[in-house]
N, C-alpha and C positions, 0 to 999 in steps of 0.2 A: 562607619561611613557617616559623614555629617548630613544634615537635612538637605543642603544645597546639592551635594553630589548625588544623594538618593533621588532628588527630584529630577536631576539631569538624566540619571540612568533610566528612570521611569519614562520620561518623555522620549528618550532614545528607543526604549523597548516598544513603546506604543507605535512610533514611526516604523520601526522594523516589522512589527507584527502586521500593521496595516498594509505595508508595501511588500509583504511576502519575503522580507529580508531575513527571516529565521532559517533560510536555507543554510545548511552547515557544510563547510568545505572539508571533504575527507582528505585532501592533499595538504592541509595546513601545516603538518609537521615535516614536510619535505624540504631538503636542502640539496641543491639550490631550489628556491621556490618555483613551483610549476608556472610556466609562462602561459599567457593566453593563447588560445588556438590561433594559428597564423592564417589570416585572410588578408587579401591585398586591397580590397575595395569595400565600400559601404554595402554594396550589393552582396558581396561575399559574407559580410557579417549578418545580413538579413537571411541569407541562405543557411548559414550556420544556425541561427535562431529557429528557423523553420524546421530544420532537421532535429534539433533537440526537443522541440515541442512534439513533433511526430513520433519520436522515440517514446516520449511519455504517453502518447495515445495508444501505444501497444502493450503497456505494462500490466493491464488487468483483464484483458479479454480472455486470457487462458482460464481464469477462475470462473467468470460469469458465463462464458459460452458453454462450458461443460455442464454446469448445473441447469442451464436452460433446457437441455435435451437429455437430462439424466435418465428419466423414465424410458425414453426410446433406446438409449444406449444399453441400459440394463436389460431390457427385454430382448433386443436384437443380438447383442454380443454375449448374452448369458453371463453377465458379470456376477461373480459371487459376492456376498456381503462384505467380505474382507477387502475385496478389490475396490469397492465403492468407498469404503472408509479410507483406504490408503490413497486413492486418487484425489480425495478432497483434503487430505492432510499433508501429504508429502511436499507439494509445491510451497506451502506456507512454511513448513519446517525448514526447507532449503533456503528460504529467504534469510533465516537466522544463521544457518550453517555457513553459507557462502559470503555473508556480509563482511566478516573480518578479512576475507581474501582480497576484496576489491582494492583497498589502499596498497596492499603488497604488489598486486599486479600492475597498478597504476605507476608505482615507483619504478617498476622494471620496464614496462612497455609504453607508458603514457596513457592518460585517461581516455583520449580519443580512440586509440587502438583497442583498448579494453572494451569500450562501448561498442565499437564495430564488431569485435569478436562476440560480444554478448548478443548483439542483434542477429549475427549469423547462427549462433546456437539456438536462439529463440525461434528463428525461422525454421531451422531443421527440426526442432522439437514439435512445432505446430504441424509440419508436414508428416512427421513420423507417427504422431499419436492416433490418427484414424486408421492406420494400415491394418489389414487382415493378413497376418503372416501365415504362410502355408504350414499346416500341421500344428500351429500354436494359437491361432485365433487372434482376437483383438487385444487381449489383456497385456501381453508383453510390450507391444508397441505403445499402448496407452500409458503404461507405467514408465517406460523409458522416455517417451516424448514429453510427458508431463514433468518428470524430474528434470530434464534438460531445460524446459521452460522456466521452472522454479529457480534453477541455478543462474540462468541468464538474467532473470528479472532482479535477483538479489544484487548482482553487480551493478546493474543500472540504477537501482534504488539508492545505492550508496554514492556512486560517482556523479550521477546526473545533476543533483542539486549544486554540488560544488563547481561543476563546469559552468552551469548557468550563472552562478554568483561571480566566478572568476572572469568570464568573458563579457558579461553585461553589467559592470559595476554601476553604470549610470542609468540603467533601465531595469533595475531589479523589481520595481513594482509591476511593470508590464510583463517582463519575462517570468518572474516568479508566479504571477497570476495565471499566465498562459500555461505554464508547466504544470502547476497543481490542478488547474481545471482540466487539462488534457488527461491526467491520470484518472480523475473522477469520471470524465466522459468515456474513457476506455472501458471501465466497468459497466457503465450505462449502455454503451453500444453493444457490448457482448451479451448483456441480458436482453436487450430489446430486439436485436436483429437476428440472433441465432435461430430462434424458432421459425420466423418467417422464411429464412433461407432453407431450413429443413423442410418446411411445408412446400416451398416452390420446387426444391430439388428432389424431394421424395425419400431422402436418406440422411441419417445423422452424420455420416462420414463427410458428406459435402458441406454440411453446416459447420463442422469443425475445420475442414480444410480451407474454408473461406477466409479464416482469420490469418492464414499464412500469407495471403496476398498483400495486405497492408504492411506486414512485417518485412516482406521481401522488397517492397517498393522503398521503404525507408532504408533498408540495408544498401540498396543500389545508390540511393541519393547520397548517403553519408560516406560511401566507400572512397571516392576520390579525395574528399576533404580530410578524412582520417589518415589516409596513406601519405598525404603530403606533409604531415607533421613530423618534425625531426625527432629521432629517438634519443632521449636524454635520460640517463640513469640518475636516480635521486637517492640520497641517504635519509635515514629516519632520525629526526631530532625531536626527542620527546620533551614537551613542555606541558605545564598545567598540573593540577593536582591529580592524585590517584583516585579516580572516581569509584573504583571498586571497593574502596574502604570508607565511602561516605554514606551515612544513613539516609541523607536527603536524596542522593543519587539512586539508592535502592527503592525509596518510596516512589520516585518518579518512574523508575523502570517497571515496578510492579503495576503501577497505574497504566503504563503502556501495554504490559502483558494482557491485562484485563480488557482494555479497549480492543486490542488485536484479536482476542478470543471472540468478541462479538462482531468485529468488522469483517473478518474473513468468513465467519459463519453466515453472514448476510450473502456474500458472494456464492458460497458453496451450497447453502441449504434453503434460502428464502423461496426461490422458485419451486423446488420440490415440496416445501411446506404448503405453499398456496395451491399447487396442483393436487396435493392430497386432500385439500379442503374442498375440492370440486371445481376449481377455477381452471379453464382451459389453458393450454400451453401458451398461445399467443397473448392472452390477457395477462397471464402470470408474468411473462417476460416484460410486458409493458409496465405492469405495476412495479416490478423490481427496478426497471430502468428509471421510472419517475422517482422512486424512493432514492436511488443513487444520485439522480440529478439534484434532489433536495439536499443531499450531502454537500454539494457544491455551495449552496446557499449558506448552510451552517458553517462550512470551513472558511467562507469569505468574511463573515462578520465576527465569529467567535474569538479569534486571536486579538483583534483590536479591543473588543469588550473586556476580555480577560486582563489585558495589560493595563487597563485604566484603573483597576482596583489595586489597593495596597497588597492584598493577597488574593488568591484565586479559589479559595475553599468553596464559596457559594456556587460559582459557575461550574466547577468540577463536579460537585455533588449533583447539581441540577441536570447537566447533560448526561451523566452516568445513569441516573434514574430514568431519564427520558428514553435512553437507548435500551436498557434492560426491559423497561415497561412496554415500550413499543414493540420489541421483539416478542415478548410474552403475549401481548394482545393480538399480534398477528397469528398466533397459534390458538388462543383461547377466546378472543373477542368475536362478536357477531360478524359473519362473513359480509353482511351488507355494509359494514363500516370498515372494510379492509383497507380502503384507500386512506382513511383517517389513521389507522394503526400504522401502516407502512410509511405514511407521511411523517408521523411523529418519530418513527424509527429513523428515517432518513435525516431529518433535521438534527436529532440527537446524536446520531453516529457521526455525521460530518463535523458537528461542533466538538464532539468528544475527541475525535482523532486530531483535530486542529489544535485544541487546547493542550492535549498531551504532547504534541510536537513543540508547541510554544513554550512549554515548561523548560525545554532545553536552554532557551535564552533567558528566561525569567529566573532560573535557579542557578545560573553560572555568572561569574564576574568577567570572564574574558574568553576569547575565541578558541584557544587551544583546549580549555576545559570543556567548552561547549561541544567541540568535535569529538572528544573522548566520551562524553556523556551520550552523544548521538550514536556512536558506535556501540556502546554498552546497551542502549535502549533497543537498537535494531537487532543486535545479536541475540540478546535474551528475550526481547519483546516478541520478535517473530518466531524464534525457536520454541518458546513456551506458549505463545499465542496460538500456535497450530493445534494445541490440545483442545481448543474450542470446537473446531470442526471434527476432531477425533471423537470427542465425547458425544457430540450430537449424533454422529454416525453409529457409535456403539449403543447409545440409548435407543436409537431408532431400530437397530437390529434386535435388541433385547426385548423391546416392548411393542414392536410393529406399529409404531406411531410416534408423533412428535410431542405428546403431552409432557413427557419427562424432560424433554429439551426446553419446553417453556418454563418449567420450574428452574432448570439450570440457568437460564438467562436472567431470571429474577435474582438468583443468588449471585451470579457474576456481576450484574448491575449494582447490587447492594455492596459487594466487595469493592467494585470500582469507585463507588461513592466514598467508602471509607478511606481507601488509599488516595483518592483524589483530594479528599479533605486534608490528609496529612501532607501530600505533595504540594498543596496549594498554599501552605503557610509561607510567610515572608522570610525565607531562609535561603542560604546558598550552599552549594556543594563545596565541601572542604575536604582536605586530605585526611 
């Protein structure tokens, strides 16, 4: 590529990153091409946009709401140690397991109907997980409901960005920003409001059931719009290089795995870590909520900064070390400075997640390869990324504390810096 073409590509990537146009279309290989969602008026388009943003606002509450009242659930439901570990690990694992199914279902039923079905499953899972089944207790319902939620979120994770990109090609900056902010806000709301709901209602089951309400509202709002869409079967037309044979693709994917290990550990374990350090439940939830809110700030600016450099080695290393160090300091650092440690963690994690996703566009030359790399990153990244929550739970069970987990995060942060350095080199995914 000559210097002129390279400069044009860099300017394009900068604009894309700043406008949230790194949203990848999971339907890009479909023949015929997936048509935009049918709406008859401008008001209908606004209604569609609101529905998509509201779907995003329900995609992380299942993770952060459970951890916010984990001590209360464990004590009241008599959760064994293995159940706690499984409940914090399975939903993240299922994000990777079900991600490859989303494009297949979309080709058969249409993305809108799959999103509708996913929201129905998510609502059912949220209603199911607090149930106390006669003769069985809470554990079976918690496991089944949480698994259903993880599967539903996996489908939405894959399809929602492409629908946003397809239906709002001239408003990607606005819609991409609203969509990504809604997902971060979802985690923050689950962390910040679950314990107050528990305190007001007097029982953890009410605090978990509360989050089925917004999911059910979105389901009802999206129902008539999704059912009006015509059913069109699509064929798969594979284009782009084979990302599974690319060393660059694997470097980017391992970078994604390591950031996912830390990201979902924040949702699952930061509140219990803070409460074990003597912070009350309400304050711990507020701290986690603010930390996640700071992730929004990091994710807003990091892609544009990353794309302005010829390579991204420096920023990848910096944000990886910020995240691992912030997590470890939240465990080892003075409690009086906990807001500082969790703030550092939030800024680092938001930036780390954003630059990992931005690597999809920066390390590929065309859209089909970007879509395939995105699928690889989500399947492997979320599937193996769940080992972070698993290891934290196992270490806590084995040592009766979180000190070993603090060491783990230092190691994971260092490894993320190494693979971020390699993924950040100015190279492209080749077959």
